[in-house]
C-alpha positions in Angstrom: 9.5 3.2 -5.3 7.4 2.2 -2.1 9.3 0.8 0.6 8.5 -2.5 2.7 8.0 -0.4 5.8 5.4 1.7 4.2 3.6 -1.3 2.7 3.5 -2.9 6.1 2.1 0.1 7.6 -0.6 0.4 5.0 -1.4 -3.2 5.6 -1.6 -3.3 9.3 -3.9 -0.1 9.3 -6.0 -1.1 6.5 -6.6 -4.7 8.3 -8.1 -2.6 11.1 -10.1 -0.1 9.1 -11.4 -2.8 6.8 -13.0 -4.5 10.0 -15.4 -1.6 9.8 -16.1 -1.0 6.0 -19.4 0.9 6.3 -17.9 3.4 8.9 -14.6 3.8 6.4 -16.6 4.5 3.3 -18.8 6.9 5.0 -16.1 8.9 6.7 -14.3 8.9 3.5 -17.1 10.4 1.4 -18.0 12.7 4.2 -14.4 14.0 3.9 -14.2 14.0 0.0 -17.6 15.9 -0.2 -16.3 18.4 2.4 -12.8 18.9 0.8 -14.4 18.8 -3.2 -18.2 19.5 -2.9 -18.3 19.3 -6.9 -17.2 15.5 -6.5 -20.8 14.8 -5.1 -22.0 15.1 -8.7 -19.8 12.2 -10.0 -22.1 9.8 -7.6 -25.3 8.8 -8.9 -25.6 5.4 -7.3 -26.5 4.1 -3.7 -23.6 5.2 -1.4 -23.8 2.1 0.5 -23.1 0.2 -2.9 -20.2 2.8 -3.7 -18.8 2.4 -0.4 -18.4 -1.4 -0.8 -17.0 -0.7 -4.1 -14.5 1.5 -2.5 -13.4 -1.0 0.2 -13.2 -3.9 -2.4 -11.0 -1.9 -4.4 -8.6 -0.6 -1.7 -8.6 -4.4 -0.4 -7.5 -5.4 -4.1 -5.0 -2.7 -4.2 -3.4 -3.2 -0.8 -3.5 -7.1 -1.4 -2.0 -7.0 -4.6 1.0 -4.3 -4.0 3.7 -7.1 -4.3 2.2 -8.1 -7.8 3.7 -5.2 -9.8 2.5 -6.4 -13.3 -1.0 -7.1 -11.9 -1.5 -4.1 -10.0 -0.4 -1.8 -13.0 -2.7 -3.5 -15.5 -5.6 -2.9 -12.5 -4.4 0.5 -11.8 -4.7 1.6 -15.8 -8.2 0.1 -15.9 -9.2 1.6 -12.6 -7.7 5.1 -14.1 -9.6 4.6 -17.3 -13.0 4.1 -15.7 -12.4 6.9 -13.3 -11.7 9.3 -16.3 -14.9 8.1 -18.0 -16.8 9.2 -14.7 -15.6 12.7 -15.0 -12.7 12.4 -12.3 -9.9 15.1 -13.2 -6.5 15.0 -12.5 -6.6 17.6 -9.6 -9.3 15.7 -7.8 -6.9 12.9 -6.8 -5.3 15.0 -4.2 -8.6 15.3 -2.6 -9.4 11.7 -2.7 -5.9 10.9 -0.9 -6.6 13.6 1.7 -10.1 12.3 2.2 -8.9 8.6 2.6 -6.2 10.0 5.2 -8.5 11.8 7.1 -11.1 9.0 7.5 -8.5 6.7 8.6 -7.1 9.0 11.2 -11.0 9.6 12.4 -11.5 5.9 12.8 -8.2 4.6 14.0 -7.4 7.6 16.2 -4.2 6.2 18.3 -3.8 3.5 16.2 -2.9 5.7 13.3 0.5 7.4 14.0 2.2 10.2 12.0 4.4 7.5 10.3 1.1 5.7 9.2 -0.2 8.7 7.7 3.0 9.4 5.9 3.3 6.0 4.4 -0.3 6.3 3.3 0.5 9.7 1.8 3.4 8.1 -0.3 1.6 5.1 -1.5 -1.7 6.9 -2.4 0.5 9.4 -4.1 2.4 7.1 -6.2 -0.9 5.3 -7.1 -2.2 8.7 -8.1 0.4 9.8 -10.1 0.2 6.2 -11.8 -3.7 6.7 -12.5 -3.4 10.3 -13.7 -0.5 9.0 -16.2 -2.7 6.1 -17.4 -5.9 8.2 -17.9 -4.7 11.6 -18.9 -1.4 11.7 -20.3 -1.0 11.3 -24.1 
């Protein structure tokens, strides 16, 4: 269960990061490809468009976090799409780490240790839900 404090921290820091969407996406993918070079093969589209999709998806997830039923459906759909792209369960950890590193890079002092921990908890729960939806029979 996600705490209200974690949700508030994620929303506050995302509100800052989302004002620079190209930068957050570029930083995220730089970190992801450094952490998991094999992930680069999963992307055949224009990375600018892909970055826009990333930001839109994160906007939706963060905005919808209070709508449990709607979010669960969206997470399941997202998980199945990512499975179709070839994403494996072990890659979710790299995605979470890349996202937190990108936020840390861009927000600097506006991204505290408590903010980092909140993102890790929320993304960890999201990852578990996506893995369960796409990879558990």
